[in-house]
LUMLUM-669032 format. One record per residue (C-alpha): x, y, z. Coordinates in steps of 0.25 Angstrom, whole numbers, padded with zeros to 4 digits. Layout:
   east  north     up
      X      Y      Z
...
This chain:
   east  north     up
   0300  -0093   0847
   0309  -0081   0845
   0297  -0072   0846
   0297  -0076   0861
   0311  -0072   0863
   0313  -0059   0871
   0319  -0047   0862
   0334  -0046   0864
   0340  -0037   0875
   0343  -0023   0870
   0357  -0020   0874
   0365  -0008   0870
   0367   0007   0871
   0357   0019   0871
   0363   0032   0867
   0354   0039   0876
   0362   0049   0884
   0362   0065   0884
   0374   0071   0877
   0381   0070   0864
   0377   0058   0856
   0387   0048   0851
   0392   0049   0837
   0388   0040   0826
   0402   0033   0826
   0401   0031   0841
   0388   0024   0839
   0393   0015   0828
   0404   0011   0837
   0394   0008   0848
   0386  -0001   0839
   0398  -0009   0836
   0401  -0011   0850
   0387  -0015   0854
   0387  -0025   0843
   0400  -0031   0848
   0395  -0032   0862
   0381  -0039   0858
   0373  -0027   0861
   0360  -0024   0853
   0356  -0009   0854
   0359   0005   0852
   0348   0016   0855
   0350   0030   0849
   0345   0040   0859
   0355   0051   0862
   0347   0062   0870
   0355   0073   0863
   0352   0069   0849
   0342   0080   0846
   0334   0072   0837
   0333   0061   0847
   0326   0069   0858
   0324   0084   0857
   0322   0084   0842
   0315   0071   0841
   0305   0076   0830
   0317   0080   0820
   0321   0070   0809
   0335   0067   0808
   0343   0074   0797
   0349   0065   0785
   0362   0066   0792
   0357   0062   0806
   0348   0051   0800
   0361   0046   0793
   0368   0045   0806
   0357   0037   0813
   0356   0028   0801
   0371   0025   0802
   0369   0021   0817
   0357   0012   0813
   0366   0005   0802
   0377   0004   0812
   0369  -0002   0822
   0363  -0013   0812
   0378  -0016   0808
   0381  -0019   0823
   0368  -0026   0825
   0363  -0016   0835
   0349  -0011   0836
   0348   0005   0834
   0337   0010   0843
   0333   0025   0839
   0327   0032   0851
   0320   0045   0850
   0315   0054   0862
   0303   0063   0859
   0299   0065   0873
   0304   0079   0876
   0293   0086   0868
   0284   0076   0861
   0269   0078   0861
   0265   0064   0863
   0251   0066   0858
   0255   0073   0845
   0254   0065   0832
   0264   0074   0826
   0274   0071   0837
   0272   0057   0834
   0274   0059   0820
   0287   0066   0822
   0292   0054   0831
   0288   0044   0820
   0295   0052   0809
   0308   0052   0817
   0308   0037   0820
   0304   0034   0806
   0316   0042   0801
   0325   0033   0810
   0318   0020   0805
   0322   0025   0791
   0336   0025   0795
   0335   0010   0799
   0331   0010   0814
   0322   0000   0819
   0323   0002   0835
   0318   0014   0842
   0316   0020   0856
   0307   0031   0861
   0312   0039   0873
   0305   0047   0883
   0315   0049   0893
   0320   0062   0900
   0307   0070   0897
   0297   0077   0904
   0283   0071   0908
   0274   0082   0905
   0263   0080   0894
   0257   0091   0886
   0242   0092   0887
   0240   0085   0873
   0248   0073   0878
   0241   0072   0891
   0228   0072   0885
   0231   0061   0875
   0239   0052   0884
   0237   0056   0898
   0251   0051   0903
   0266   0053   0899
   0267   0038   0897
   0255   0036   0888
   0261   0047   0879
   0274   0040   0878
   0268   0027   0876
   0259   0032   0865
   0271   0038   0857
   0280   0026   0859
   0269   0015   0855
   0266   0024   0843
   0281   0024   0839
   0282   0009   0841
   0271   0006   0832
   0276   0016   0822
   0289   0009   0821
   0282  -0004   0819
   0286  -0009   0833
   0301  -0011   0832
   0308  -0022   0839
   0315  -0011   0848
   0307   0001   0853
   0311   0007   0866
   0304   0017   0875
   0310   0026   0886
   0300   0031   0896
   0301   0044   0903
   0301   0036   0916
   0313   0028   0912
   0319   0024   0925
   0313   0020   0939
   0318   0033   0945
   0309   0041   0935
   0297   0032   0936
   0286   0039   0944
   0284   0035   0955
   0291   0022   0952
   0292   0012   0941
   0281   0003   0946
   0271   0015   0949
   0275   0023   0937
   0262   0026   0929
   0271   0030   0917
   0279   0017   0916
   0267   0009   0918
   0260   0016   0907
   0272   0014   0898
   0272   0000   0901
   0258  -0002   0898
   0257   0006   0886
   0270   0004   0878
   0269  -0006   0867
   0275  -0019   0871
   0287  -0019   0861
   0292  -0006   0866
   0303  -0007   0876
   0305   0003   0888
   0319   0009   0892
   0322   0010   0907
   0335   0015   0914
   0332   0008   0927
   0330   0014   0941
   0337   0027   0937
   0341   0035   0925
   0355   0030   0928
   0353   0017   0935
   0364   0011   0944
   0357  -0002   0944
   0346  -0009   0937
   0339  -0020   0944
   0331  -0032   0938
   0320  -0029   0948
   0319  -0014   0943
   0318  -0018   0928
   0308  -0029   0931
   0299  -0018   0938
   0300  -0008   0927
   0298  -0019   0917
   0285  -0023   0924
   0280  -0008   0923
   0284  -0007   0908
   0279  -0020   0905
   0292  -0024   0897
   0307  -0025   0900
   0314  -0012   0899
   0326  -0008   0891
   0336  -0002   0900
   0342   0011   0896
   0354   0011   0905
   0361   0024   0909
   0371   0017   0918
   0382   0023   0910
   0375   0036   0905
   0383   0048   0909
   0375   0059   0902
   0370   0064   0915
   0384   0068   0920
   0394   0071   0910
   0406   0070   0920
   0403   0055   0922
   0406   0043   0913
   0403   0029   0916
   0413   0018   0912
   0408   0007   0922
   0401  -0006   0918
   0387  -0009   0916
   0382  -0014   0929
   0371  -0016   0940
   0361  -0021   0930
   0359  -0036   0933
   0361  -0046   0922
   0346  -0051   0924
   0341  -0038   0920
   0341  -0043   0905
   0329  -0052   0908
   0321  -0040   0911
   0325  -0029   0901
   0324  -0027   0886
   0338  -0021   0885
   0348  -0012   0890
   0354   0001   0883
   0365   0008   0890
   0365   0023   0889
   0380   0025   0891
   0390   0037   0893
   0388   0049   0883
   0403   0047   0879
   0402   0035   0869
   0417   0031   0871
   0415   0029   0886
   0404   0018   0884
   0412   0006   0882
   0410   0000   0896
   0396   0004   0897
   0391  -0003   0884
   0401  -0014   0885
   0397  -0019   0899
   0382  -0018   0896
   0385  -0027   0884
   0392  -0037   0894
   0380  -0036   0903
   0370  -0038   0892
   0378  -0050   0887
   0378  -0056   0901
   0363  -0054   0902
   0362  -0061   0889
   0370  -0072   0893
   0362  -0073   0906
   0349  -0073   0898
   0354  -0084   0889
   0357  -0093   0901
   0372  -0092   0899
   0382  -0092   0910
   0396  -0090   0914
   0404  -0101   0907
   0413  -0110   0915
   0423  -0113   0904
   0434  -0124   0905
   0447  -0121   0911
   0459  -0117   0902
   0464  -0131   0905
   0452  -0138   0898
   0450  -0127   0887
   0463  -0119   0883
   0461  -0104   0884
   0467  -0102   0871
   0457  -0112   0864
   0445  -0106   0871
   0450  -0092   0866
   0450  -0097   0852
   0436  -0102   0853
   0430  -0089   0856
   0430  -0078   0845
   0428  -0067   0856
   0436  -0073   0867
   0444  -0062   0875
   0460  -0062   0875
   0466  -0070   0887
   0480  -0065   0890
   0491  -0075   0893
   0491  -0071   0908
   0476  -0074   0909
   0478  -0087   0901
   0488  -0092   0910
   0480  -0088   0922
   0468  -0096   0917
   0477  -0108   0914
   0483  -0108   0928
   0469  -0107   0934
   0465  -0119   0926
   0477  -0127   0931
   0474  -0124   0945
   0459  -0128   0945
   0451  -0138   0937
   0439  -0130   0939
   0432  -0123   0927
   0435  -0109   0925
   0423  -0099   0926
   0424  -0087   0916
   0414  -0076   0920
   0422  -0067   0912
   0432  -0069   0900
   0446  -0064   0901
   0447  -0049   0898
   0451  -0044   0884
   0466  -0041   0883
   0469  -0026   0885
   0483  -0026   0880
   0489  -0027   0866
   0483  -0026   0852
   0473  -0038   0854
   0465  -0029   0864
   0464  -0018   0854
   0459  -0027   0842
   0445  -0022   0839
   0443  -0031   0828
   0433  -0041   0835
   0422  -0037   0844
   0425  -0037   0859
   0415  -0047   0863
   0417  -0049   0878
   0404  -0046   0884
   0399  -0060   0886
   0413  -0064   0891
   0410  -0056   0903
   0400  -0066   0907
   0402  -0079   0899
   0416  -0083   0893
   0424  -0083   0881
   0417  -0095   0874
   0403  -0092   0878
   0405  -0077   0875
   0409  -0081   0860
   0396  -0089   0858
   0386  -0085   0869
   0386  -0099   0874
   0394  -0109   0883
   0406  -0116   0876
   0402  -0130   0879
   0392  -0138   0887
   0401  -0139   0899
   0399  -0124   0902
   0393  -0120   0915
   0384  -0108   0917
   0383  -0098   0928
   0375  -0085   0930
   0381  -0074   0921
   0386  -0062   0928
   0389  -0048   0923
   0401  -0042   0930
   0401  -0027   0928
   0416  -0026   0933
   0421  -0037   0924
   0413  -0031   0912
   0419  -0017   0915
   0433  -0023   0915
   0430  -0030   0901
   0424  -0018   0895
   0435  -0009   0899
   0446  -0019   0894
   0438  -0018   0881
   0436  -0003   0881
   0451  -0001   0883
   0454  -0005   0869
   0446   0007   0864
   0455   0016   0872
   0467   0012   0864
   0460   0012   0850
   0464   0024   0842
   0450   0030   0839
   0447   0040   0829
   0438   0052   0832
   0431   0063   0825
   0438   0076   0824
   0430   0089   0826
   0423   0094   0813
   0434   0106   0813
   0446   0096   0813
   0439   0087   0804
   0438   0098   0793
   0452   0102   0796
   0457   0088   0793
   0449   0088   0780
   0456   0100   0776
   0470   0094   0780
   0472   0106   0790
   0470   0097   0803
   0475   0084   0798
   0485   0078   0808
   0499   0074   0803
   0500   0059   0800
   0505   0051   0812
   0500   0062   0823
   0490   0058   0833
   0480   0066   0841
   0486   0068   0855
   0478   0064   0867
   0472   0074   0877
   0484   0078   0886
   0482   0074   0900
   0482   0085   0910
   0492   0078   0920
   0504   0071   0917
   0506   0057   0924
   0517   0063   0932
   0507   0072   0940
   0500   0060   0945
   0512   0055   0953
   0511   0053   0968
   0524   0047   0972
   0527   0032   0972
   0521   0021   0964
   0509   0015   0970
   0501   0002   0969
   0492   0009   0959
   0503   0011   0949
   0507   0025   0950
   0522   0028   0947
   0530   0039   0952
   0527   0047   0940
   0512   0045   0941
   0511   0035   0930
   0500   0025   0933
   0503   0010   0930
   0492   0000   0930
   0494  -0015   0928
   0491  -0019   0914
   0491  -0005   0909
   0504  -0005   0900
   0496  -0008   0887
   0502  -0004   0874
   0490  -0001   0865
   0498   0007   0854
   0499  -0005   0844
   0485  -0009   0845
   0480   0005   0844
   0488   0007   0832
   0482  -0005   0826
   0468   0000   0829
   0471   0014   0824
   0476   0008   0811
   0463   0002   0808
   0455   0014   0811
   0448   0021   0799
   0450   0036   0798
   0439   0045   0793
   0437   0060   0790
   0438   0069   0802
   0444   0058   0810
   0457   0058   0818
   0464   0045   0824
   0471   0045   0837
   0484   0037   0834
   0490   0027   0843
   0501   0031   0852
   0509   0024   0863
   0504   0028   0877
   0512   0028   0889
   0501   0023   0898
   0490   0017   0889
   0476   0018   0894
   0474   0004   0900
   0463  -0004   0906
   0466   0000   0920
   0465   0015   0916
   0451   0011   0910
   0447   0004   0922
   0450   0016   0930
   0443   0025   0921
   0430   0016   0922
   0431   0016   0937
   0431   0032   0937
   0419   0032   0928
   0411   0020   0932
   0396   0021   0934
   0386   0031   0938
   0385   0026   0952
   0397   0018   0954
   0412   0021   0953
   0423   0011   0948
   0432   0005   0958
   0444   0014   0955
   0436   0026   0956
   0430   0022   0969
   0444   0019   0974
   0449   0033   0970
   0438   0039   0978
   0439   0030   0990
   0454   0032   0991
   0452   0047   0991
   0441   0046   1002
   0451   0038   1010
   0461   0048   1009
   0452   0060   1013
   0445   0052   1024
   0459   0048   1030
   0466   0060   1027
   0469   0063   1042
   0477   0050   1042
   0487   0058   1033
   0486   0072   1039
   0487   0068   1053
   0501   0062   1051
   0505   0072   1040
   0502   0084   1049
   0510   0078   1060
   0523   0075   1052
   0532   0084   1044
   0539   0075   1036
   0532   0061   1035
   0535   0053   1022
   0522   0051   1016
   0519   0039   1006
   0521   0049   0994
   0534   0055   0999
   0528   0069   1003
   0528   0076   1017
   0513   0078   1019
   0504   0086   1028
   0489   0085   1027
   0476   0092   1032
   0462   0090   1032
   0457   0094   1018
   0442   0096   1021
   0435   0097   1034
   0423   0089   1030
   0432   0077   1027
   0440   0078   1039
   0433   0065   1044
   0435   0058   1031
   0421   0057   1027
   0420   0052   1013
   0411   0060   1004
   0398   0055   0998
   0396   0051   0984
   0392   0062   0974
   0381   0072   0974
   0370   0069   0964
   0362   0079   0957
   0351   0069   0953
   0348   0054   0955
   0354   0049   0942
   0367   0058   0942
   0379   0056   0950
   0387   0044   0956
   0383   0035   0967
   0395   0028   0973
   0397   0022   0987
   0412   0024   0990
   0417   0015   1001
   0429   0020   1009
   0437   0008   1013
   0446   0012   1024
   0447  -0001   1031
   0462  -0002   1029
   0464   0012   1036
   0453   0011   1047
   0457  -0002   1052
   0461  -0004   1067
   0475  -0003   1064
   0473   0011   1058
   0463   0016   1068
   0468   0026   1078
   0468   0021   1092
   0467   0031   1104
   0476   0022   1112
   0487   0022   1102
   0500   0028   1107
   0505   0041   1100
   0515   0033   1093
   0505   0023   1089
   0495   0033   1084
   0507   0040   1076
   0510   0027   1069
   0496   0024   1066
   0494   0038   1060
   0506   0036   1052
   0500   0023   1046
   0488   0031   1043
   0496   0041   1036
   0503   0032   1027
   0490   0025   1024
   0484   0038   1019
   0497   0041   1011
   0495   0027   1004
   0481   0030   1000
   0485   0043   0995
   0495   0037   0986
   0485   0027   0981
   0475   0039   0978
   0486   0046   0970
   0489   0033   0962
   0474   0032   0959
   0474   0047   0954
   0486   0044   0946
   0479   0032   0939
   0468   0041   0935
   0477   0051   0929
   0485   0040   0922
   0472   0035   0916
   0468   0048   0911
   0481   0050   0905
   0481   0037   0898
   0466   0039   0893
   0470   0052   0886
   0480   0045   0877
   0471   0034   0872
   0470   0034   0857
   0454   0033   0857
   0452   0048   0858
   0436   0047   0857
   0436   0038   0869
   0445   0047   0876
   0437   0060   0873
   0424   0053   0879
   0431   0050   0892
   0441   0061   0893
   0433   0072   0901
   0428   0062   0911
   0441   0056   0914
   0448   0070   0914
   0437   0074   0925
   0439   0063   0934
   0454   0063   0932
   0455   0078   0936
   0447   0075   0949
   0456   0063   0953
   0468   0072   0950
   0463   0083   0959
   0461   0072   0970
   0475   0068   0968
   0480   0082   0970
   0471   0084   0982
   0477   0072   0989
   0491   0077   0985
   0487   0091   0991
   0483   0084   1004
   0496   0076   1005
   0506   0087   1003
   0511   0096   1014
   0505   0110   1011
   0505   0119   1023
   0496   0129   1015
   0485   0119   1016
   0486   0121   1031
   0483   0136   1029
   0470   0133   1021
   0475   0130   1007
   0465   0124   0997
   0467   0112   0988
   0459   0119   0978
   0465   0132   0971
   0457   0144   0972
   0454   0143   0957
   0452   0128   0957
   0442   0122   0947
   0429   0116   0953
   0433   0101   0950
   0425   0095   0962
   0411   0092   0957
   0412   0083   0945
   0404   0071   0940
   0405   0056   0944
   0418   0051   0948
   0425   0065   0947
   0414   0070   0957
   0417   0059   0967
   0432   0061   0967
   0431   0077   0967
   0423   0076   0980
   0435   0072   0987
   0441   0086   0984
   0440   0096   0995
   0430   0108   0993
   0438   0120   0988
   0439   0127   1001
   0451   0131   1010
   0455   0118   1018
   0455   0122   1033
   0462   0111   1042
   0452   0108   1053
   0455   0104   1067
   0459   0089   1066
   0449   0081   1073
   0453   0069   1081
   0455   0057   1072
   0445   0046   1074
   0449   0032   1072
   0446   0032   1057
   0440   0043   1048
   0426   0042   1045
   0426   0037   1030
   0411   0035   1029
   0406   0035   1014
   0392   0040   1011
   0385   0040   0997
   0374   0049   0993
   0366   0043   0982
   0351   0043   0977
   0341   0035   0985
   0337   0021   0980
   0325   0013   0984
   0333   0003   0992
   0337   0015   1001
   0323   0018   1006
   0324   0010   1019
   0337   0016   1023
   0331   0030   1020
   0319   0027   1029
   0329   0023   1040
   0337   0036   1039
   0324   0044   1039
   0320   0037   1053
   0334   0039   1059
   0333   0054   1056
   0318   0056   1059
   0320   0063   1072
   0325   0077   1067
   0337   0070   1061
   0339   0060   1072
   0334   0046   1073
   0319   0045   1073
   0317   0030   1075
   0311   0032   1088
   0300   0041   1083
   0295   0031   1073
   0296   0017   1080
   0283   0011   1074
   0284   0016   1059
   0299   0020   1057
   0297   0021   1042
   0286   0032   1043
   0296   0043   1043
   0303   0038   1031
   0289   0037   1024
   0288   0052   1026
   0302   0057   1023
   0309   0046   1014
   0299   0038   1007
   0292   0049   0999
   0305   0054   0994
   0311   0040   0990
   0298   0037   0983
   0293   0050   0977
   0306   0058   0975
   0317   0048   0974
   0325   0056   0964
   0329   0065   0976
   0333   0055   0986
   0347   0053   0990
   0353   0045   1001
   0367   0044   1008
   0373   0031   1012
   0385   0025   1018
   0390   0011   1021
   0379   0009   1031
   0368   0013   1022
   0359   0025   1020
   0361   0036   1030
   0354   0048   1024
   0345   0053   1013
   0340   0066   1006
   0326   0066   1000
   0320   0077   0991
   0308   0080   0982
   0310   0089   0970
   0295   0095   0970
   0289   0095   0984
   0275   0097   0979
   0275   0086   0969
   0282   0077   0980
   0273   0079   0991
   0261   0077   0981
   0266   0063   0978
   0270   0061   0993
   0255   0063   0997
   0249   0056   0985
   0259   0044   0984
   0267   0042   0997
   0258   0046   1008
   0246   0036   1004
   0256   0025   1003
   0262   0027   1017
   0248   0029   1023
   0244   0016   1017
   0256   0009   1022
   0254   0014   1036
   0239   0013   1037
   0240   0007   1051
   0249   0018   1057
   0238   0027   1063
   0232   0015   1072
   0246   0013   1078
   0245   0017   1093
   0260   0017   1095
   0264   0028   1085
   0274   0038   1090
   0271   0053   1089
   0282   0054   1078
   0275   0043   1070
   0261   0049   1072
   0266   0063   1067
   0273   0057   1055
   0261   0048   1051
   0252   0060   1052
   0262   0068   1043
   0262   0057   1033
   0247   0056   1032
   0242   0070   1034
   0255   0079   1033
   0258   0088   1021
   0273   0090   1018
   0276   0105   1020
   0279   0111   1006
   0271   0124   1004
   0271   0131   0991
   0280   0143   0996
   0291   0132   0999
   0290   0123   0987
   0289   0134   0977
   0303   0138   0980
   0308   0125   0986
   0301   0114   0979
   0310   0102   0983
   0312   0097   0997
   0321   0087   1004
   0325   0081   1017
   0338   0074   1021
   0341   0064   1032
   0355   0058   1037
   0357   0049   1048
   0369   0052   1058
   0380   0044   1051
   0378   0053   1038
   0377   0066   1045
   0389   0076   1046
   0396   0071   1034
   0390   0081   1023
   0381   0070   1017
   0368   0079   1020
   0374   0090   1012
   0378   0081   1000
   0365   0074   1000
   0357   0087   1000
   0366   0092   0988
   0362   0079   0980
   0347   0082   0982
   0348   0097   0980
   0355   0095   0967
   0345   0085   0963
   0334   0094   0966
   0340   0106   0959
   0343   0097   0946
   0328   0094   0945
   0325   0109   0946
   0321   0111   0960
   0323   0126   0965
   0323   0123   0980
   0321   0113   0991
   0315   0113   1005
   0315   0104   1017
   0308   0102   1030
   0316   0099   1043
   0314   0098   1058
   0316   0112   1064
   0323   0104   1076
   0334   0098   1067
   0345   0109   1068
   0356   0100   1062
   0348   0098   1049
   0344   0113   1049
   0359   0117   1049
   0362   0107   1038
   0351   0112   1029
   0356   0127   1031
   0370   0123   1027
   0364   0119   1014
   0357   0132   1012
   0343   0128   1016
   0335   0139   1023
   0322   0139   1031
   0310   0142   1021
   0303   0155   1023
   0289   0151   1022
   0276   0158   1025
   0269   0146   1031
   0273   0139   1043
   0282   0127   1042
   0279   0114   1048
   0281   0113   1063
   0295   0109   1067
   0300   0110   1053
   0309   0119   1045
   0308   0121   1030
   0321   0124   1023
   0323   0127   1009
   0334   0129   0999
   0334   0134   0984
   0341   0125   0974
């Protein structure tokens, strides 16, 4: 009967990123963790290992082979499957028997080292076939399937053999997953025992739904193995991802062969990424086995101390928690439902002990007893649906990871220092320690007055509840058991004034969360500054009218508008993105309910005294928020200072540049706010926050870029005439992001509402309101989705920009694929007697018209675009930002120029395009009647 059982789920790590590969020691440490966390697999596929990809034909040298053999043995010791991947697709001649022999010889060498699991990768390569391959196989998919099947047979059909297609995600499937001839051929041609890797809807998928996996599984005729890039950061080396594994439903496990995470390039930064995947996988496994959340007896019926002794892997419960549970039991006779076990202790030597595996993954969904045995404690247990909570999983993973920060850890010296140590010239004196990297700012520089609720003292020291943890004794115990080695230095334990704590680590994770989501504290930092910028008139109105008002931070302050564009308090959009898969997508809510309520709103019927009193209340509220923001900045500085003193130096070095980067931007925002607060008459004369020789700090990656956008442009600040204040500042929040299929209906609506030369065109197309969208939206969202961006606010989508990289290729597909489908759908339209003139003209254009793209235009400006915004999104700088997103994306794909067609009567749009350096095209042939053709070099 075992033969009928499905193969076990592959769960583990793929080292598949671009950049410096991990070291042998790091990988061995990884294998031990994978084993402790009940994971199964590791795939060796570092893109920048020359003999994995570019030099795939070359055999490994004896030294290199010994390194791989060492990894294979380490995997076997940890009961982890080592999967060797090779990527020959860059330059392989598929029809060449000699090339196939090279490939067989290479894998045979690895077989000789003890490897029994393999992967053949054809990702991130071109799709051009040489004539010999085209003659032999006809299509790219047939070429790859032939080589893969041949290698599978050559290796005697191993239990684990993976294949990565060139169309490895939905966004790269042409034209779509269900209609891709490439994927269909792969599914039909690959031998049944070969598993296929898949990254989801995108290269970096924000979510992966069950339905999307079911769909691709039908095309591939097998459940895929997810190659998950959720935590990959090789596409933006200013970003790091410390958030939990999330947005993959537990039920996904029923439709996949496995999940391999391709995490951050920095090995030491991957504890959370891998740990929370292990928790997810254990929850999925428990769901598959029919296990549920156990309702255990109350402490009154089953003493907590007794239950702790039953389970060899139970987590520590401190006295406060034990007392609280006992109190709860006395208050209620009901059974206690444990969805998550108590968190591990994060204080004292017990938390530092690494002698036993930290097996808490199943506790995140089961309970202490059930986690230790994988089954209920007794027949009285009741079951419910298992849930995986990424927030709880993150907290548990961070609590575990904190131990590593305080473990003195050895690290390799540079070869030069190692040689000096061998000769005795560079040996440190006994009892000395390697000094931590000095922080650039003392804690006293973060001081901003009185102590606040966030814990900032008058000296700038940040206190967090539960932070005062003395790790020195435990660290010394760990250090005493650390083995030395040649060329190795050991950081000695030292007493830290403000040890790196769990609250520090949670702040760090929130600043570096996930590709399209920021953590709560990071968002709070941004929202606080957005509020301060948007409601700055509350402060400046009162400060300008008073010569000696006592502000909340004890200073006499005067304010000015810092940026004419921000006078109205309009919040900025989320970041510009150079490509669909790079950059952040975050919807930031500006909660001003407390400050825009009726009691704070201005009333024109107020007396002068009442208005002055209300203005003073607004002023004090703004000052309170300013103090809160200063406290948050001080917390970031304190976290950085504590991080630089941790004894685990390799971990610090992997995190350091990222934390330094975001800390510097936060400190600049802090200084900018202080600059706004203080009385400075020079600013009234046009002084600038930036010094003339200031560094270009503004445009950075990820969280740093979001925060840096709050800084003013480096131009003289000129105080504008003060506009009459409305009842409350406009604090609308707009997000620019890539198009999603679920947006299509909204884009059609925007197209119609701007269909009359930028005005509402609903009255022009009463019978077929979607017809305009079928001409100007649908072709792009179906044939050129990579270059489609939308802008939205709390009310939904309010604009879009659409483009095509190669106009000739796009219009060829438009005529061959899109137009016939529309004609078929509207086959009855010609017989309608009630068509408006606009509908008749548009239908004729769809059926018979040829888009204007003469050779003299597309030779120099091969790409084209169009943009539409409804009124509520106009006049806020959104169009310019959206255009920058698209133009950068086109430029990054090699476009040398872009053109567009617009109505000659739309003077407003013409002015907009000219501000973006578009110019009227100088063409020898006549342009379409009533239209202007504009162009721009990239």
